[in-house]
C-alpha positions, 0 to 999 in steps of 0.5 A: 551564475555559480555552478551550484545555482545552475545545478539547483535550477536544472534540478527544479526544471527537470522535476516539474514534468515528473510531478505533472506526469505523476498527477496526470496518470496515477500509478497502476498499483494504486487500484482501489480495493474493497474496504478491509479490517486491517486497521481495526484488527491491528488496533484491537491488538494494540499494535502500531503500523510499524509493529505489524509491518515488522511481524509481517515482514513488509514495510509500514508504508505498505500497511498504510496503503492497505489500511487506506483501501488500496489493493495488494498482492495475495502474498502480502495479504497472507503475511498480514493475516499470519502476523495478526495471529489468524489463519489463511482461512480467516482471510474474509475477516480481514479483507472481506469477500474476494472480488470475482473477476470476469474471465475472457471467453 
């Protein structure tokens, strides 16, 4: 068997368990959040995901994830709010009411 074929076969065999692990255990960062208005506000300003991402200093993939309802860090929310021309006090217009987490006693 040629070396190239052996390398491809080894890569195929080693990739299968990784794919199975990813399907079995979703990534922790993909927590679902409350629905948000990022896409609506972005489209009202006729911005593409790439343009909003560039203004906010984050990746277009992050914008896509947030628009699909995934959670993000507070700093990322702040960057998006400012990139949309809003103020931090307008955060509820973009991301809805804050989720209240129970404190440990």
